[in-house]
ZAMARGU-4260 file (C-alpha; in steps of 0.2 Angstrom, whole numbers, plus 5000, padded with zeros to 4 digits):
<rodrens>
0) 4999/5000/5001 | 5014/5010/5004 | 5022/5008/4987 | 5007/5013/4978 | 5005/5029/4988
5) 5023/5032/4981 | 5020/5028/4965 | 5004/5041/4963 | 5016/5054/4972 | 5027/5052/4960
10) 5016/5052/4945 | 5006/5066/4951 | 5023/5076/4954 | 5029/5072/4936 | 5012/5079/4927
15) 5013/5094/4938 | 5032/5096/4932 | 5026/5093/4913 | 5012/5104/4916 | 5023/5119/4921
20) 5037/5113/4908 | 5022/5115/4893 | 5014/5132/4900 | 5031/5142/4899 | 5036/5134/4883
25) 5032/5146/4868 | 5017/5141/4857 | 5023/5136/4839 | 5024/5151/4827 | 5011/5150/4814
30) 5017/5153/4796 | 5015/5151/4778 | 5026/5139/4769 | 5032/5136/4750 | 5042/5125/4741
35) 5055/5127/4732 | 5057/5119/4715 | 5065/5120/4697 | 5054/5129/4684 | 5055/5139/4671
40) 5059/5159/4677 | 5053/5174/4666 | 5058/5191/4668 | 5046/5205/4663 | 5044/5221/4663
45) 5027/5228/4667 | 5017/5242/4665 | 5001/5250/4658 | 4997/5256/4640 | 4982/5259/4629
50) 4978/5248/4612 | 4975/5258/4596 | 4969/5255/4579 | 4987/5253/4569 | 4978/5259/4553
55) 4969/5275/4557 | 4964/5283/4540 | 4958/5303/4544 | 4946/5307/4531 | 4947/5326/4528
60) 4937/5337/4515 | 4945/5337/4498 | 4939/5354/4494 | 4932/5370/4503 | 4915/5374/4506
65) 4899/5367/4518 | 4900/5352/4524 | 4883/5343/4526 | 4878/5332/4541 | 4888/5315/4539
70) 4880/5300/4533 | 4887/5289/4547 | 4890/5289/4566 | 4904/5283/4577 | 4903/5263/4576
75) 4896/5262/4560 | 4903/5247/4547 | 4907/5255/4532 | 4913/5248/4515 | 4925/5255/4503
80) 4918/5270/4492 | 4904/5272/4504 | 4897/5288/4504 | 4902/5296/4521 | 4897/5314/4518
85) 4896/5329/4505 | 4902/5346/4502 | 4894/5362/4494 | 4910/5368/4485 | 4913/5386/4488
90) 4914/5394/4469 | 4923/5409/4474 | 4937/5400/4484 | 4939/5387/4470 | 4944/5398/4456
95) 4958/5405/4469 | 4976/5404/4463 | 4979/5401/4482 | 4969/5387/4483 | 4973/5379/4466
100) 4991/5379/4474 | 4987/5369/4490 | 4976/5355/4480 | 4992/5355/4467 | 5003/5353/4483
105) 4990/5339/4489 | 4991/5327/4472 | 5010/5328/4474 | 5009/5322/4494 | 4997/5310/4488
110) 5008/5303/4475 | 5024/5301/4488 | 5013/5293/4500 | 5006/5281/4486 | 5026/5278/4482
115) 5030/5276/4500 | 5014/5263/4504 | 5021/5253/4487 | 5039/5252/4497 | 5032/5246/4515
120) 5023/5232/4505 | 5037/5226/4496 | 5046/5225/4512 | 5031/5216/4522 | 5030/5202/4509
125) 5048/5200/4512 | 5048/5200/4528 | 5033/5187/4528 | 5042/5175/4517 | 5058/5177/4528
130) 5046/5170/4543 | 5040/5157/4532 | 5057/5150/4530 | 5060/5151/4548 | 5045/5143/4553
135) 5050/5129/4540 | 5068/5127/4550 | 5059/5127/4566 | 5048/5112/4560 | 5061/5103/4553
140) 5072/5107/4570 | 5056/5101/4581 | 5052/5085/4572 | 5070/5081/4578 | 5069/5086/4596
145) 5080/5102/4597 | 5066/5115/4597 | 5056/5117/4613 | 5035/5119/4610 | 5037/5138/4618
150) 5049/5142/4602 | 5037/5134/4590 | 5024/5143/4597 | 5031/5161/4596 | 5039/5158/4580
155) 5021/5154/4572 | 5015/5170/4583 | 5029/5179/4573 | 5023/5171/4555 | 5006/5179/4560
160) 5011/5195/4564 | 5021/5196/4548 | 5006/5191/4537 | 4996/5205/4548 | 5010/5217/4543
165) 5008/5214/4524 | 4990/5215/4526 | 4992/5234/4535 | 5004/5238/4521 | 4991/5234/4508
170) 4979/5243/4517 | 4990/5259/4517 | 4995/5257/4498 | 4973/5256/4495 | 4971/5270/4506
175) 4985/5280/4496 | 4980/5278/4482 | 4961/5284/4486 | 4968/5300/4492 | 4976/5302/4475
180) 4962/5301/4466 | 4953/5312/4478 | 4966/5326/4477 | 4967/5324/4456 | 4948/5324/4456
185) 4947/5341/4467 | 4962/5346/4456 | 4953/5344/4439 | 4937/5353/4448 | 4947/5368/4450
190) 4953/5369/4433 | 4937/5365/4424 | 4922/5380/4420 | 4915/5387/4437 | 4896/5382/4430
195) 4902/5362/4427 | 4913/5358/4439 | 4906/5367/4453 | 4888/5365/4450 | 4885/5349/4462
200) 4887/5343/4478 | 4905/5335/4482 | 4904/5316/4489 | 4916/5311/4502 | 4917/5293/4499
205) 4927/5281/4513 | 4942/5276/4505 | 4944/5258/4514 | 4933/5244/4523 | 4933/5248/4541
210) 4924/5254/4557 | 4920/5275/4560 | 4928/5277/4576 | 4923/5294/4577 | 4917/5308/4569
215) 4925/5325/4572 | 4912/5336/4566 | 4895/5331/4565 | 4884/5345/4562 | 4882/5356/4544
220) 4895/5368/4544 | 4909/5376/4534 | 4926/5367/4530 | 4942/5371/4522 | 4953/5360/4511
225) 4962/5346/4522 | 4949/5349/4537 | 4948/5332/4544 | 4930/5326/4545 | 4931/5310/4552
230) 4942/5292/4557 | 4940/5275/4550 | 4949/5260/4556 | 4950/5242/4557 | 4947/5236/4574
235) 4954/5220/4567 | 4972/5228/4566 | 4975/5233/4585 | 4991/5237/4591 | 4996/5243/4609
240) 5007/5257/4617 | 5015/5254/4632 | 5022/5267/4644 | 5040/5261/4653 | 5054/5270/4661
245) 5068/5272/4649 | 5078/5262/4662 | 5069/5247/4658 | 5067/5251/4639 | 5086/5247/4637
250) 5081/5230/4642 | 5067/5226/4629 | 5073/5218/4613 | 5062/5218/4597 | 5050/5204/4596
255) 5051/5201/4615 | 5036/5192/4619 | 5023/5202/4627 | 5006/5197/4638 | 4992/5209/4639
260) 4977/5209/4650 | 4963/5220/4647 | 4950/5215/4660 | 4937/5205/4661 | 4945/5189/4659
265) 4952/5197/4640 | 4969/5190/4636 | 4979/5195/4622 | 4998/5193/4615 | 5008/5201/4604
270) 5027/5206/4600 | 5038/5220/4603 | 5038/5232/4585 | 5046/5248/4592 | 5054/5256/4606
275) 5051/5274/4602 | 5067/5283/4599 | 5064/5298/4608 | 5058/5298/4626 | 5048/5313/4636
280) 5047/5319/4655 | 5032/5315/4665 | 5028/5319/4682 | 5023/5305/4693 | 5007/5303/4705
285) 5020/5306/4719 | 5028/5321/4710 | 5042/5315/4706 | 5049/5319/4685 | 5053/5302/4675
290) 5060/5300/4659 | 5048/5290/4650 | 5046/5280/4633 | 5032/5272/4623 | 5035/5254/4616
295) 5024/5249/4603 | 5017/5231/4602 | 5010/5220/4586 | 4994/5212/4593 | 4990/5194/4588
300) 4974/5192/4580 | 4960/5186/4593 | 4942/5183/4588 | 4936/5185/4608 | 4946/5199/4609
305) 4939/5208/4593 | 4922/5208/4600 | 4926/5217/4617 | 4942/5225/4614 | 4942/5244/4602
310) 4953/5259/4602 | 4961/5267/4616 | 4957/5253/4629 | 4967/5252/4644 | 4978/5236/4646
315) 4993/5229/4658 | 5007/5222/4647 | 5020/5209/4655 | 5036/5212/4643 | 5047/5199/4643
320) 5066/5203/4645 | 5075/5187/4650 | 5067/5167/4651 | 5078/5152/4660 | 5074/5134/4658
325) 5075/5121/4672 | 5082/5132/4686 | 5078/5133/4704 | 5067/5145/4710 | 5062/5152/4727
330) 5046/5166/4730 | 5054/5183/4733 | 5041/5182/4748 | 5052/5171/4757 | 5068/5183/4753
335) 5076/5196/4768 | 5092/5203/4769 | 5104/5196/4783 | 5120/5207/4784 | 5126/5207/4769
340) 5118/5193/4761 | 5102/5186/4755 | 5093/5174/4768 | 5077/5163/4770 | 5070/5153/4783
345) 5071/5135/4778 | 5059/5123/4786 | 5069/5110/4795 | 5057/5098/4804 | 5046/5108/4815
350) 5058/5122/4817 | 5063/5138/4805 | 5082/5139/4801 | 5087/5154/4795 | 5099/5150/4777
355) 5109/5160/4767 | 5109/5160/4751 | 5116/5167/4732 | 5105/5173/4721 | 5103/5174/4703
360) 5091/5185/4693 | 5075/5192/4701 | 5058/5194/4695 | 5041/5200/4702 | 5036/5184/4710
365) 5050/5172/4711 | 5070/5173/4710 | 5084/5159/4703 | 5093/5150/4716 | 5112/5146/4714
370) 5116/5142/4731 | 5109/5137/4748 | 5094/5128/4744 | 5089/5111/4734 | 5073/5106/4724
375) 5060/5100/4737 | 5065/5111/4750 | 5052/5122/4762 | 5053/5142/4766 | 5043/5150/4775
380) 5034/5165/4766 | 5033/5184/4773 | 5041/5180/4789 | 5035/5190/4803 | 5046/5198/4816
385) 5042/5184/4829 | 5051/5172/4815 | 5069/5168/4821 | 5082/5157/4818 | 5078/5140/4827
390) 5060/5143/4832 | 5046/5131/4832 | 5034/5135/4818 | 5016/5126/4811 | 5011/5129/4795
395) 4996/5138/4790 | 4983/5138/4776 | 4987/5156/4764 | 4973/5169/4764 | 4961/5165/4751
400) 4960/5183/4746
</rodrens>
């Protein structure tokens, strides 16, 4: 009986000691954990911009006179040669020597534009042939296993854009030819007999098929030679103008791959056609002066996007400036500075262990790990001040925001 009492007393004392121990041991810190794994690293320049019609055509008054109310409105589809508006010529101005000189100059300018459009068409045709040859070579290499699926997709996109370039050049050539015809007709009217040449209204017709983007003069009123009346464009030929810092623009190469988000689940892809050569000073929302430049992106055709996106729509762009495949990646949210080194809290058992690492390139969400971690390791992301070397941790699910 005495021994049972001793055993019971000992058990009670042991339980009390353990209870006191657990009472004073700190509870494990709740953390969010992410896995370090091998994948593709993509470094991008992220900024916003707007869409714009690549082949915008401004229909101008071929003669001076009174513009009657236009026959079309913004959003209307028009065909080539369709009547857009009518102008009642001003006979007194039509006989003016200055007007004759202006019309003669318009004829020369229209002829020059037509010649330039022809040269651009030949250049676009040559670029399309080169893209076709590149695509054929990639297909052969792909069959032999030397080209990745991503490279094949990018080559196909490049070929499609070159085809669109040729179509755009043909569009410009047609528009330039219409301009030349209008200018010559106006000049013939000036040199013709006033009673015959100026008797009727002057029809203003659409030079190309497309859609009316905006009507610049909706009411009847006087117009001069060359005054803009309305704008026509083809919304299936869109491009994007992305506004980026010059320090970022120097990293962007021609033909760089671009992903764009127009909102509402509408995604677009494209290629950089041009980084404009002239920058400008822009004051940010914080009052800081920045040097910024436009990056022009050719958009790949998209039937779904064509129904939703128009001219001057806002887009968020991610311009690819570097890509590396099969590299070890760690979330940027796990990184912090320890003295002069980059470090993470590596998960070892149920404890967070301070681990210094060496990084390569860094992006917005991920960074390349050169040393210090291995594939399959887990690290603490968004570590708080309560996370220290050797502290006990427990995993929690990320917030579902």
